[in-house]
C-alpha positions in Angstrom: 0.0 0.0 0.0 1.5 3.4 -0.9 2.5 5.5 2.0 0.2 8.3 0.8 -2.9 6.2 1.5 -4.8 7.7 4.5 -7.9 5.5 4.6 -8.4 1.7 4.6 -11.5 -0.4 4.9 -12.3 -4.0 5.6 -15.5 -6.1 5.7 -17.2 -6.8 9.1 -20.6 -7.5 10.4 -22.9 -7.0 13.3 -25.6 -9.3 14.7 -29.2 -7.9 14.4 -31.5 -10.3 16.1 -30.6 -13.7 14.6 -29.1 -12.3 11.4 -25.8 -10.5 10.6 -25.9 -7.3 8.5 -22.8 -6.0 6.7 -20.7 -3.3 8.3 -17.8 -1.5 6.6 -14.9 -0.7 9.0 -13.0 2.3 7.7 -9.9 3.7 9.4 -8.5 7.1 8.6 -5.2 8.6 9.9 -4.4 12.3 10.5 -1.4 14.1 11.9 -3.1 15.6 14.9 -3.0 14.5 18.6 -2.5 10.7 18.8 -5.7 8.8 19.8 -8.3 6.3 18.5 -11.9 7.5 18.0 -14.7 5.2 17.0 -17.9 6.6 15.4 -21.0 5.0 13.9 -23.4 4.4 16.9 -21.0 2.0 18.7 -22.1 0.7 22.1 -19.9 0.3 25.2 -18.5 -3.1 24.1 -17.3 -1.6 20.8 -15.9 1.5 22.4 -13.8 -0.7 24.8 -12.2 -2.2 21.7 -9.7 0.7 21.8 -8.1 -0.6 24.9 -8.0 -4.2 23.8 -6.6 -3.3 20.4 -3.9 -1.1 21.9 -2.7 -3.8 24.3 -2.9 -6.6 21.7 -0.8 -4.6 19.2 1.8 -3.8 21.8 1.9 -7.5 22.9 2.4 -8.6 19.3 5.3 -6.2 18.7 3.4 -4.0 16.3 4.0 -0.3 16.3 1.3 1.8 17.9 0.5 4.6 15.4 1.5 8.0 16.8 -1.3 9.8 15.0 -5.1 10.4 15.3 -7.0 7.4 14.0 -10.7 7.6 13.3 -12.7 4.4 12.9 -16.0 4.7 11.1 -18.5 1.8 11.3 -20.8 2.2 8.3 -23.8 2.5 8.0 -23.7 5.1 10.7 -27.4 5.2 11.6 -27.6 1.6 12.9 -26.4 0.7 16.5 -23.3 -1.6 16.5 -23.0 -4.0 19.4 -20.6 -6.7 20.6 -16.8 -7.3 20.7 -16.6 -8.8 17.2 -15.3 -5.5 15.8 -11.9 -5.9 17.6 -10.4 -8.0 14.8 -11.6 -6.0 11.7 -10.6 -2.7 13.4 -7.1 -4.0 14.2 -6.7 -5.4 10.7 -7.7 -2.1 9.1 -5.2 -0.2 11.4 -2.3 -2.6 10.6 -3.1 -2.4 6.8 -3.3 1.3 6.8 0.0 1.7 8.5 1.7 -0.9 6.2 2.5 -3.3 9.0 0.9 -6.3 7.3 0.4 -7.3 3.7 -2.9 -6.1 2.3 -3.2 -8.7 -0.5 -6.3 -10.8 -0.1 -7.8 -8.8 2.8 -10.7 -7.6 0.6 -11.9 -11.2 0.2 -12.6 -11.8 3.9 -15.3 -10.9 6.4 -13.6 -10.5 9.8 -15.2 -11.1 13.3 -13.3 -11.8 16.5 -12.4 -10.5 19.9 -8.8 -9.6 20.8 -7.2 -10.8 24.0 -4.7 -8.5 25.7 -1.9 -10.8 24.6 -2.8 -10.6 20.9 -4.8 -13.8 20.8 -8.0 -13.8 18.7 -11.1 -15.4 20.3 -14.3 -16.4 18.6 -17.6 -14.5 19.2 -21.2 -15.6 19.3 -23.1 -15.8 16.0 -20.5 -17.5 13.9 -23.2 -19.2 11.8 -24.8 -15.8 11.0 -21.5 -14.3 10.0 -20.8 -17.2 7.7 -24.2 -17.0 6.1 -23.6 -13.3 5.4 -20.1 -14.0 4.0 -21.6 -16.6 1.7 -24.3 -14.2 0.5 -21.6 -11.6 -0.3 -19.2 -14.1 -2.0 -16.6 -13.6 0.8 -14.6 -16.0 3.0 -14.9 -15.8 6.8 -12.0 -15.1 9.2 -12.8 -15.7 12.9 -11.1 -16.4 16.1 -10.2 -19.6 18.0 -12.3 -21.3 20.6 -15.9 -22.4 20.8 -17.6 -24.9 18.5 -17.0 -24.4 14.8 -20.2 -25.0 12.8 -19.5 -25.7 9.2 -21.7 -23.9 6.7 -22.0 -25.3 3.2 -20.5 -22.9 0.6 -18.3 -20.8 2.9 -14.5 -20.9 3.1 -13.7 -20.5 6.8 -10.4 -19.7 8.4 -9.3 -19.3 12.0 -6.8 -16.6 13.2 -5.3 -17.7 16.5 -3.0 -14.6 17.0 -3.0 -11.1 15.5 0.8 -11.4 15.0 0.4 -14.1 12.4 -0.9 -11.5 10.0 2.7 -10.4 9.2 2.8 -13.5 7.0 -0.2 -12.5 5.0 -3.8 -13.4 5.4 -3.7 -16.7 3.5 -0.7 -18.0 5.5 -2.0 -16.6 8.8 -5.3 -18.4 8.8 -5.5 -21.9 9.9 -8.2 -24.5 9.4 -11.0 -24.6 12.0 -11.0 -27.5 14.4 -13.1 -30.2 12.8 -16.5 -30.8 14.3 -17.1 -34.5 14.1 -20.8 -35.2 13.4 -21.8 -38.9 13.8 -23.0 -40.5 10.6 -26.0 -41.8 12.6 -27.9 -39.7 15.1 -26.9 -40.5 18.7 -29.4 -42.9 20.3 -31.2 -40.9 23.0 -31.1 -42.4 26.5 -34.8 -41.3 26.8 -37.5 -43.7 25.6 -41.2 -44.0 26.0 -40.7 -47.6 26.9 -39.6 -46.2 30.4 -43.1 -44.7 30.9 -45.6 -47.3 32.1 -49.3 -47.0 32.5 -49.7 -44.0 30.3 -50.7 -45.5 26.9 -53.5 -43.0 26.3 -51.2 -40.1 26.9 -48.5 -41.7 24.6 -51.1 -42.0 21.9 -52.0 -38.3 22.4 -48.3 -37.3 22.1 -48.0 -39.3 18.9 -51.1 -37.7 17.4 -49.7 -34.2 18.4 -46.4 -35.0 16.8 -47.9 -36.3 13.6 -50.1 -33.3 13.1 -48.1 -30.5 14.7 -50.8 -30.0 17.3 -50.6 -28.3 20.6 -51.2 -30.5 23.7 -52.0 -29.9 27.3 -51.6 -32.6 29.9 -53.5 -32.3 33.2 -52.7 -34.5 36.1 -51.6 -34.7 39.7 -48.0 -34.4 40.8 -45.9 -37.5 40.0 -48.2 -38.7 37.2 -45.4 -38.6 34.6 -46.3 -35.4 32.6 -42.7 -34.2 32.4 -41.4 -37.7 31.5 -43.9 -37.8 28.6 -42.9 -34.3 27.4 -39.1 -34.8 27.6 -39.3 -37.9 25.3 -41.3 -36.2 22.6 -38.2 -35.3 20.5 -37.5 -39.0 20.2 -40.6 -39.5 18.1 -40.1 -36.5 15.8 -38.2 -36.9 12.5 -34.7 -35.5 12.4 -34.2 -31.9 11.4 -34.0 -31.3 7.7 -31.2 -29.2 6.3 -33.2 -25.9 6.3 -34.5 -26.4 9.8 -31.1 -27.3 11.1 -29.5 -24.2 9.6 -32.1 -21.9 11.1 -31.8 -23.6 14.5 -28.0 -23.5 14.3 -28.1 -19.8 13.6 -30.3 -19.0 16.5 -28.3 -21.1 19.0 -25.0 -19.7 17.7 -26.1 -16.1 18.2 -27.0 -16.9 21.8 -23.9 -19.0 22.4 -25.9 -22.1 23.1 -24.5 -25.6 22.6 -25.1 -27.0 19.1 -23.8 -30.5 19.3 -27.3 -32.1 19.4 -28.4 -29.9 16.5 -25.5 -31.0 14.4 -26.7 -34.6 14.9 -30.1 -33.6 13.6 -31.8 -33.8 17.0 -34.7 -31.4 17.5 -34.3 -28.8 20.4 -36.3 -29.2 23.6 -36.8 -26.1 25.7 -38.5 -26.0 29.1 -38.4 -22.5 30.6 -39.3 -22.0 34.2 -42.6 -20.2 34.9 -40.7 -17.2 36.4 -39.2 -16.5 32.9 -39.7 -12.9 31.8 -41.6 -11.9 28.7 -38.3 -10.9 27.0 -36.7 -14.3 28.0 -39.7 -16.2 26.6 -40.4 -14.4 23.3 -37.3 -12.2 22.8 -36.2 -8.7 23.7 -33.6 -7.1 26.0 -30.9 -4.7 24.9 -29.4 -5.6 22.5 -32.5 -7.5 21.3 -32.0 -11.3 21.5 -34.3 -14.2 20.6 -36.1 -15.9 23.5 -37.0 -19.5 24.4 -39.7 -19.9 21.8 -37.0 -19.2 19.1 -34.6 -21.6 20.7 -37.3 -24.2 20.4 -37.7 -23.5 16.7 -38.0 -26.8 14.9 -38.5 -28.6 18.2 -40.5 -28.7 21.4 -41.5 -25.9 23.8 -42.6 -27.4 27.1 -44.4 -25.2 29.6 -44.6 -27.0 32.9 -47.1 -25.7 35.5 -48.9 -23.7 32.9 -51.2 -22.1 35.4 -48.2 -20.5 37.1 -47.0 -18.6 34.1 -48.1 -14.9 34.0 -51.0 -14.3 31.7 -49.1 -11.7 29.8 -46.4 -14.2 28.9 -48.9 -16.8 27.8 -50.8 -14.4 25.5 -47.6 -13.4 23.8 -47.4 -17.0 22.4 -50.5 -16.5 20.3 -48.8 -14.9 17.3 -45.9 -17.4 17.0 -48.2 -20.4 17.4 -50.3 -19.1 14.4 -47.5 -17.6 12.2 -44.4 -19.5 13.1 -42.5 -16.3 14.0 -42.4 -13.5 16.5 -42.0 -9.8 15.6 -40.4 -7.7 18.3 -40.4 -3.9 17.9 -38.0 -1.8 19.9 -36.3 1.6 19.6 -33.5 0.0 17.7 -35.8 -1.3 15.1 -38.1 -4.3 14.3 -36.8 -7.8 14.8 -38.4 -11.0 13.4 -37.4 -14.3 15.0 -38.4 -17.7 13.7 -40.5 -19.6 16.2 -42.1 -22.6 14.7 -42.3 -25.1 17.6 -44.4 -27.9 19.0 -46.2 -26.6 22.1 -46.6 -29.1 25.0 -47.9 -27.9 28.3 -48.7 -29.5 31.6 -50.7 -28.4 34.6 -52.1 -29.7 37.9 -56.0 -29.9 37.9 -56.1 -27.6 40.9 -53.8 -25.6 43.2 -53.1 -28.5 45.5 -52.8 -30.9 42.5 -55.1 -33.7 43.6 -58.5 -32.9 42.3 -59.9 -36.2 40.9 -57.1 -38.3 42.3 -58.2 -41.8 43.3 -56.1 -41.9 46.5 -55.5 -38.4 47.8 -58.4 -36.0 48.6 -58.3 -32.5 47.2 -58.0 -29.7 49.8 -58.9 -26.8 47.5 -62.1 -24.7 47.8 -64.5 -24.4 44.9 -63.5 -20.8 44.4 -59.8 -21.7 44.3 -60.4 -24.4 41.8 -62.5 -22.0 39.6 -59.7 -19.3 39.7 -57.1 -21.9 38.8 -59.1 -23.2 35.8 -59.7 -19.6 34.7 -55.9 -19.2 34.4 -55.8 -22.2 32.0 -58.5 -20.7 29.8 -58.4 -17.8 27.4 -57.1 -17.3 23.9 -54.0 -19.5 24.4 -56.0 -22.5 25.5 -58.2 -22.0 22.5 -55.1 -22.8 20.4 -54.3 -26.0 22.2 -55.9 -28.9 20.2 -55.4 -31.8 22.7 -56.2 -31.9 26.4 -55.3 -35.3 28.0 -55.8 -36.4 31.6 -52.7 -38.1 33.0 -53.4 -40.1 36.1 -50.8 -41.5 38.4 -49.9 -45.0 37.2 -50.7 -48.1 39.3 -47.7 -48.8 41.5 -48.1 -52.5 40.6 -47.2 -51.7 37.0 -44.1 -49.9 38.0 -42.9 -52.7 40.5 -43.6 -55.5 37.9 -41.8 -53.5 35.2 -44.7 -53.5 32.8 -43.8 -52.4 29.2 -45.8 -50.2 26.8 -45.1 -48.7 23.4 -41.5 -47.6 22.8 -40.3 -44.5 21.1 -39.4 -46.4 18.0 -42.9 -47.8 17.7 -44.5 -44.4 18.2 -42.0 -42.9 15.7 -43.3 -45.3 13.0 -46.8 -44.1 13.7 -45.7 -40.4 13.4 -43.7 -40.9 10.2 -46.6 -42.9 8.6 -49.0 -40.1 9.4 -46.8 -37.4 8.1 -45.9 -39.3 4.9 -49.6 -40.0 4.2 -50.5 -36.4 4.8 -47.8 -35.3 2.4 -49.1 -37.6 -0.2 -52.7 -36.6 0.4 -51.9 -32.9 0.3 -49.9 -33.3 -2.9 -52.8 -35.2 -4.5 -55.2 -32.4 -3.6 -52.7 -29.9 -4.9 -52.7 -28.0 -1.6 -49.4 -26.1 -1.9 -48.9 -25.0 1.7 -48.5 -28.5 3.1 -50.2 -27.7 6.4 -53.6 -28.6 7.7 -54.8 -25.2 8.9 -58.4 -24.2 9.2 -58.7 -23.3 5.5 -57.6 -26.7 4.4 -59.9 -28.4 6.9 -62.9 -26.4 5.6 -61.9 -27.4 2.1 -61.6 -31.1 3.2 -65.1 -31.0 4.7 -66.5 -29.3 1.6 -64.9 -31.9 -0.6 -66.4 -34.8 1.4 -63.2 -35.8 3.2 -65.6 -37.2 5.8 -67.5 -40.3 5.0 -71.3 -40.2 5.4 -71.0 -41.9 8.8 -68.3 -39.5 9.7 -70.5 -36.5 9.0 -73.2 -37.9 11.2 -70.7 -38.6 14.0 -69.3 -35.1 13.7 -72.7 -33.6 14.0 -73.6 -35.7 17.0 -70.4 -34.8 18.8 -70.8 -31.1 18.0 -74.3 -31.0 19.4 -73.4 -33.0 22.5 -70.4 -30.9 23.4 -71.9 -27.6 22.2 -69.1 -26.9 19.8 -68.9 -23.7 17.9 -67.6 -23.4 14.4 -64.0 -23.1 15.6 -64.5 -26.1 17.9 -65.8 -28.2 14.9 -62.7 -27.2 12.9 -60.4 -28.1 15.7 -62.1 -31.5 16.2 -61.9 -32.2 12.4 -58.2 -31.2 12.4 -57.4 -33.8 15.1 -59.5 -36.4 13.5 -57.8 -35.7 10.1 -54.4 -36.4 11.8 -55.7 -39.6 13.3 -57.0 -40.7 9.8 -53.7 -39.9 8.3 -51.9 -42.1 10.8 -54.4 -44.9 9.8 -53.7 -44.1 6.1 -57.4 -43.4 5.5 -58.4 -40.9 2.9 -61.7 -40.2 4.7 -62.5 -39.3 8.3 -64.5 -42.1 9.8 -66.5 -42.2 13.0 -63.8 -44.0 14.9 -61.3 -41.2 14.1 -63.8 -38.6 15.4 -64.5 -40.6 18.6 -60.8 -40.8 19.3 -60.3 -37.1 18.5 -63.1 -36.2 20.9 -61.5 -38.4 23.6 -58.1 -36.7 23.2 -59.7 -33.3 23.3 -60.7 -34.1 26.9 -61.7 -31.4 29.3 -63.4 -28.7 27.3 -66.2 -27.4 29.5 -69.3 -26.0 28.0 -68.3 -22.5 28.9 -64.9 -22.7 27.3 -64.3 -21.0 24.0 -64.2 -23.5 21.2 
């Protein structure tokens, strides 16, 4: 680089929600009082880069420029966050002052945090950075440490120390540590064969998994609700490539482990009922995705549903319907993917023993009514299955009785999903989902047999179902029919669907 050059720029990026947007790091030198100024709406972590860069350059035997350096992070009207700008700023300063070769620097997107000894450390969001680099036909240069997640179509290099840049960018970068992904998914230690005496609940779980339906389990403490929920990922098909990439990006941004995702396992999230709204649906400053996005492609389990604040529960209505959540803050609008399988559990009353065959309930009628009211409302209206889970007979546990295993339930789920895909394709329904519109179309096109229509009418009258309740019942029955590989909905399918819909009082919205 000629000595007369006074400005140099490199490619960088900043995390915005779960995506990375491009940032150009420009460094300009002038002959005034020595110092380093960073402009471009940089937060505290970015401003602290001045200290880390100065110490890292000194520890690496680079010369500290004795001039005024101005660092501009463009675009200047978007807030920049995080410590990932350390590396691109340092690279731009060294290139501007002719202390490293500049050949090839324009072909890389840099992101890394500098240690005071000159080491370069990885930052959260590596997958998002790699995706941005791929979209802009660039290679990615990051720091060491953490779990490297390979992204198809991106050349990735690791810079372990800033001093290695004296050799040129191509020589300085090393290959990332290989992430060994088993050829076959790791066999989960959890299996439905461990859960005895809950065959009806298992059937409900399988129907929910096959149809992507929401499910609420109601039962006394110790009945096995959490055991049932935790094993649901074992009966869901592995993540496909698109789902895995989306889930990897979300987990990478938050610094969550990704080993199970790399094996194709679906995520399972179980937030405590004390979780804040921001922690559940996303928010904070800077804005980050919440638990519902971490459950994207997998299962969101809400234990003790009645203990969750009503505000938090009502925030789930949009992502359940749309598969995403939109969070609007001063910094802008953020859209996070949130397509998850909702499984919830609750006690039947505050003490938990209403209806128990052995232990008497101690709650008053007013307390029971208040508790049930918390389980109602718009969110409950979006839960398709409500299953009673009773405590299993101790004799079954002592004798070691066996029921359906995860592999057997998985066969039912895959059969139902494959039949639905075939049926939808044959009907030329392009969305591939059985939402209310497709159910209405199925009823109109006589997807119910003649006996099925009669059974649906009888159930609707007996349970006082509204139009929405009829659609919900038909949706569950359609899933059961798919699992039975039946093109029409028969009375047996509707009867089982009505059983699995369980406790829906006459006063509850349907």
